[in-house]
C-alpha positions in Angstrom: 268.1 325.0 181.9 271.8 325.2 180.9 274.5 327.1 182.8 277.1 329.3 181.1 280.9 329.2 181.5 283.0 332.2 180.8 285.8 331.7 178.2 288.1 333.9 176.2 285.4 334.3 173.5 282.6 335.1 176.0 280.0 332.8 177.6 279.4 329.3 176.2 277.0 326.6 177.3 278.3 324.1 180.0 277.8 320.9 178.1 279.0 318.9 181.1 276.2 320.1 183.4 273.0 318.1 183.2 269.9 320.1 182.3 267.5 320.7 185.1 264.0 320.3 183.7 261.1 321.1 186.0 258.5 318.4 186.0 255.0 320.0 185.8 251.8 318.1 186.6 249.1 317.8 183.9 246.1 320.0 184.8 243.9 316.9 185.2 246.4 315.3 187.8 246.8 318.6 189.6 243.1 319.0 190.1 242.7 315.5 191.3 245.4 316.1 193.9 243.6 319.3 194.9 240.5 317.4 196.0 242.0 316.1 199.3 244.1 319.2 199.5 240.9 321.2 200.0 240.7 319.7 203.5 244.2 320.9 204.4 245.0 324.0 202.2 241.6 325.2 201.0 242.9 328.7 200.2 245.5 327.5 197.7 242.8 325.3 196.0 240.4 328.2 195.7 243.0 330.5 194.5 243.7 328.1 191.7 240.1 328.6 190.5 241.1 332.0 189.3 242.9 330.4 186.4 240.9 330.9 183.2 242.9 328.6 180.9 240.4 326.4 179.1 242.6 323.2 179.6 242.8 324.0 183.3 239.1 324.7 183.6 238.2 321.5 181.7 240.4 319.4 184.0 238.2 320.3 186.9 235.2 318.5 185.4 235.8 314.9 186.5 236.9 315.7 190.1 233.8 318.0 190.5 231.6 315.2 189.1 232.9 312.7 191.8 232.6 315.4 194.6 229.0 316.3 193.8 228.0 312.6 193.5 229.5 311.6 196.9 228.1 314.8 198.5 224.7 313.9 197.1 224.9 310.4 198.3 225.9 311.6 201.8 222.9 313.9 201.8 220.4 311.4 200.6 221.5 308.8 203.2 221.0 311.4 205.9 217.3 311.9 205.0 214.4 310.4 207.0 213.6 308.3 204.0 216.9 306.4 204.2 216.7 306.0 208.0 214.3 303.0 207.7 214.3 302.3 204.0 215.2 298.6 204.6 212.0 298.0 206.5 210.3 298.2 203.2 210.2 294.5 201.9 210.7 295.7 198.3 214.2 297.0 199.2 217.4 294.9 199.8 221.0 296.0 200.1 221.5 295.9 196.3 218.5 298.0 195.6 219.5 300.4 198.4 222.9 300.8 196.7 221.2 301.6 193.4 218.7 304.0 195.0 221.5 305.8 196.9 223.6 306.2 193.7 220.6 307.5 191.6 219.1 309.7 194.2 222.5 310.9 195.3 223.3 311.8 191.7 220.1 313.9 191.5 220.7 315.5 194.8 224.2 316.4 194.0 223.4 317.8 190.5 220.5 319.9 191.7 222.5 321.2 194.7 225.5 321.9 192.4 223.5 324.0 189.9 220.9 325.6 192.2 223.3 326.6 195.0 225.8 327.5 192.3 223.3 329.9 190.8 222.4 331.3 194.2 226.2 332.0 194.8 226.4 333.5 191.3 223.5 335.8 192.1 225.0 336.8 195.4 228.4 337.6 194.1 226.9 339.5 191.1 224.8 341.4 193.5 227.9 342.6 195.3 229.7 343.6 192.1 231.6 340.5 190.9 232.2 340.1 187.2 232.8 336.3 187.6 230.7 333.8 185.6 228.2 331.1 186.6 230.8 328.4 185.9 233.2 329.7 188.5 230.5 330.1 191.0 229.4 326.5 190.6 233.1 325.3 190.9 233.4 327.2 194.2 230.3 325.4 195.4 231.7 322.1 194.1 235.0 322.2 195.9 233.4 323.5 199.0 231.4 320.2 199.1 234.5 318.1 199.7 234.0 317.7 203.5 230.5 316.5 202.9 231.6 314.1 200.2 234.4 312.8 202.4 231.9 312.2 205.3 230.3 309.5 203.2 233.6 307.6 203.1 233.9 307.8 206.9 230.4 307.5 208.3 228.9 304.8 206.0 231.7 302.2 206.6 231.6 303.1 210.3 227.9 302.7 210.5 228.0 299.3 208.7 230.8 298.1 211.0 229.1 299.1 214.2 225.4 298.2 213.4 225.6 295.8 210.5 222.0 294.7 209.6 220.4 297.3 211.8 221.6 300.0 209.5 218.8 301.8 207.7 216.1 300.0 209.7 213.7 301.5 212.2 214.2 300.8 215.8 217.6 299.2 215.4 220.8 299.6 217.5 221.8 302.6 215.3 219.1 304.6 217.0 220.5 306.2 220.2 223.8 307.8 221.2 225.8 306.1 218.4 223.4 307.2 215.7 223.4 310.7 217.2 227.2 310.8 217.1 227.2 309.7 213.4 224.6 312.4 212.6 226.8 314.9 214.4 229.7 314.0 212.2 227.5 314.5 209.1 226.3 317.9 210.4 229.9 318.9 211.2 230.9 318.0 207.6 228.0 320.1 206.3 229.1 323.1 208.5 232.7 322.6 207.3 231.4 322.8 203.7 229.6 326.1 204.5 232.7 327.5 206.0 234.7 326.5 202.9 232.1 328.1 200.7 232.7 331.4 202.4 236.5 331.0 202.2 236.2 330.1 198.5 234.1 333.2 197.7 236.5 335.4 199.6 239.7 334.0 198.0 238.5 333.7 194.5 237.2 337.4 194.5 239.8 338.8 196.8 237.1 340.4 199.0 236.8 341.4 202.5 234.9 339.2 205.0 232.1 341.8 205.1 231.5 341.7 201.4 231.9 337.9 201.3 229.2 337.4 203.9 227.0 340.0 202.2 227.1 338.0 199.0 226.2 334.8 200.9 223.3 336.4 202.6 222.0 337.5 199.1 222.5 333.9 198.0 220.6 332.5 201.0 217.8 335.0 200.3 217.4 333.9 196.8 217.3 330.2 197.9 214.7 331.1 200.4 212.6 332.8 197.8 212.8 329.8 195.5 211.8 327.4 198.3 208.9 329.7 199.2 207.6 329.8 195.7 207.7 326.0 195.5 206.0 325.8 198.8 203.1 327.8 197.6 202.5 325.7 194.5 
């Protein structure tokens, strides 16, 4: 931006002043930076989801893929199946890593689309005009705490318990294991809170309307689970 200097003939550009050019982040880099920012300034991140520019929307794809994968892996490692999976002689550390990656990817994808559809149903039920894609992306960024929990609890568990990890009757059963489970449950609760914040910020709703949409989403999920349980 150039400054202007007054002269006898009017205003002319100040050629001696260096131009100040604002450096703008690319959409891709901006969304990667918003991933950790979700833990500190979630409202700003969810507000950015209002942007409908196609380049900006497309730039969210890779961060969301990583978040859902890590969240799925965190979820699958918290299941009873994973608790003693290394007691099975057919599994070793390498196969466990492959199983975690594949099963975590499936868990993450199913959760992203199914919970995303439930949120889409809930906000539509309460009068939103937003699309399914935006509802999924709200869910995706709400999963950041759960995804981050994998990067904390897994190294901590391996450091504390080593070879007893993912084995039945090992040292990881007891107070230490309960504390790690508590961390995972806390991360899941944090993600649920972020989901509520995301719906409220993106749609500009009151808390009452936000919670009403989430109740509708939970009701749909319960109905889906009920249908599968009867099959």
